[in-house]
C-alpha positions in Angstrom: 6.0 -12.5 6.7 2.4 -10.6 6.9 0.0 -9.1 4.1 -2.8 -6.4 4.6 -5.3 -5.6 2.4 -5.7 -1.6 2.1 -8.6 0.2 0.8 -7.4 3.7 -0.9 -10.2 6.7 -0.8 -8.7 8.2 -4.0 -9.5 7.4 -7.0 -6.1 7.2 -8.9 -5.3 6.3 -12.7 -3.2 3.6 -13.7 -0.4 5.4 -13.9 -0.3 7.1 -10.0 -1.3 3.9 -9.0 1.9 2.3 -10.7 3.5 5.2 -9.1 3.0 4.4 -5.7 3.2 0.6 -6.1 6.9 1.5 -7.4 7.3 4.3 -4.3 5.6 1.5 -1.4 8.1 -1.5 -2.9 11.3 0.8 -2.3 9.7 1.5 1.4 12.3 -0.6 4.2 10.8 -4.2 4.8 8.2 -4.0 2.5 8.3 -7.2 0.2 5.7 -6.6 -2.3 3.0 -4.5 -3.2 0.0 -5.8 -5.8 -2.1 -3.8 -7.0 -5.1 -4.6 -10.3 -6.4 -1.9 -12.8 -10.1 -3.5 -12.3 -9.6 -2.1 -8.4 -8.1 0.9 -8.6 -8.5 0.9 -4.1 -7.4 -2.0 -3.5 -3.7 -2.6 -2.5 -2.3 -5.9 -1.0 1.3 -5.3 0.6 3.8 -7.6 2.3 6.2 -6.7 4.9 7.8 -7.7 7.6 6.0 -7.6 10.6 8.8 -7.8 12.8 10.1 -4.8 11.2 7.1 -2.6 10.5 3.6 -1.5 11.3 0.6 -1.8 9.1 0.2 1.6 11.1 3.6 3.3 9.8 2.5 1.3 5.9 -0.8 3.6 6.1 1.5 7.0 7.7 3.9 6.0 4.7 1.0 6.4 2.2 -0.4 9.4 3.8 3.3 10.9 3.1 2.8 9.9 -0.5 -0.7 12.1 -0.9 -3.3 8.8 0.1 -6.0 8.5 2.8 -5.8 4.6 2.9 -7.3 2.1 5.3 -6.6 -1.4 6.6 -9.7 -3.4 5.3 -7.9 -6.7 7.2 -4.5 -7.7 8.3 
């Protein structure tokens, strides 16, 4: 497993962030997604690096209507 810290450009309310979290958790080879209402721009994504890349995760976020950057890996 590998975890990346993602910074989301948009300001999302709690409902939108929860929907995004649930949607990302349904993506194959993403094993966990953590968000915190106190830091609505931050997301931690745990994934199986043998099957999905950090760039693929960013593309998936883009398909879901948000712009994001990887802050660390």
